[in-house]
C-alpha positions in Angstrom: 24.0 11.7 38.0 20.3 10.7 37.9 19.6 13.7 35.7 21.9 12.3 33.0 19.3 9.7 32.1 16.2 12.0 32.1 15.1 13.6 28.9 15.0 17.4 28.7 11.6 18.6 27.5 11.7 20.6 24.2 15.1 19.3 23.1 15.5 16.4 20.6 18.3 14.3 19.2 18.2 12.5 15.9 20.4 9.5 15.0 22.4 10.5 11.8 22.2 7.2 10.1 18.7 5.9 10.7 16.8 9.1 11.7 15.5 7.8 15.1 14.4 10.6 17.4 15.4 10.5 21.0 14.6 12.9 23.9 17.7 15.0 24.7 19.9 13.6 27.5 23.4 14.6 28.4 24.8 11.1 27.8 23.2 10.8 24.3 24.2 14.3 23.4 27.9 13.3 23.8 27.4 10.5 21.2 28.9 11.5 17.8 26.2 9.5 16.0 23.4 11.9 17.1 22.7 15.5 16.4 20.4 18.0 18.1 17.4 19.0 16.0 14.4 21.3 16.5 10.9 20.1 17.3 9.9 21.0 13.7 12.5 18.7 12.3 11.8 15.9 14.8 8.0 15.9 14.4 7.1 17.5 11.0 3.5 16.1 11.2 2.8 18.5 14.1 3.9 21.6 12.1 2.0 21.3 8.8 1.3 24.7 7.3 -2.3 25.8 7.2 -2.1 26.2 3.5 -1.3 22.5 3.1 -4.0 21.4 5.5 -6.7 23.1 3.6 -5.7 21.6 0.2 -8.7 20.5 -1.8 -8.9 17.0 -3.2 -9.6 16.2 -6.9 -11.6 13.2 -5.9 -15.3 13.7 -5.2 -15.9 12.6 -1.6 -19.5 13.7 -1.3 -21.8 11.2 0.4 -25.2 12.9 -0.1 -27.9 10.8 -1.8 -27.7 12.4 -5.3 -23.9 11.9 -5.5 -24.1 8.3 -4.4 -27.0 7.6 -6.8 -25.1 9.2 -9.7 -22.0 7.2 -9.0 -23.9 3.9 -8.8 -26.3 4.4 -11.7 -23.8 5.2 -14.5 -21.9 2.0 -15.4 -18.3 2.3 -16.4 -17.8 2.3 -20.2 -15.9 -0.7 -21.7 -13.7 0.2 -24.5 -12.8 -2.1 -27.4 -9.1 -1.4 -26.8 -9.4 -2.6 -23.2 -11.3 -5.7 -24.3 -8.6 -6.5 -27.0 -5.8 -6.0 -24.5 -7.5 -8.3 -22.0 -8.0 -10.9 -24.7 -4.3 -10.7 -25.8 -3.1 -11.0 -22.2 -4.9 -14.2 -21.6 -4.4 -15.7 -25.1 -3.0 -19.2 -25.0 -3.2 -19.6 -21.3 -5.3 -22.2 -19.5 -8.4 -20.5 -18.3 -9.5 -22.6 -15.3 -8.7 -25.7 -13.3 -10.6 -28.9 -14.5 -13.1 -30.3 -12.0 -14.6 -33.8 -11.4 -18.3 -34.5 -11.5 -18.5 -33.8 -7.7 -16.8 -30.5 -8.1 -13.4 -31.3 -6.8 -10.2 -30.3 -8.7 -8.8 -33.0 -11.0 -5.3 -34.2 -10.3 -2.7 -34.5 -13.1 -2.0 -38.1 -13.9 1.6 -38.4 -15.2 1.1 -41.9 -16.6 -1.4 -40.6 -19.3 -0.2 -39.2 -22.6 -2.3 -36.1 -22.1 0.1 -33.6 -20.5 -2.3 -31.3 -18.7 -5.6 -33.0 -18.1 -5.9 -31.1 -14.8 -6.7 -27.8 -16.7 -9.5 -26.9 -19.1 -8.1 -25.0 -22.1 -10.7 -22.5 -23.4 -8.5 -20.8 -25.9 
């Protein structure tokens, strides 16, 4: 009876609905919600093909001095289209929160006729 609760090495059960992996036990194996699966199905990260492991990246990951210097020296080009898009995206929106002389944020006073004195409008 004690062996019913011990998992059998090399055998695995997977819950059909949520995919949880359990060690194979006689009691769990009788449950209709689980199915027996192989180790490759239960733990695919352990069985990655060598061809996939050796796949080269398209991103340059070199850390030698010349590669690092080349990446930091050349600034990214700004395009007119990107600048125009950024200008359109922020057009008509308040740019920043208004501050007092001491540098604290201004609060909005509802009794004044100015609707949003707490924001500086740079547009």
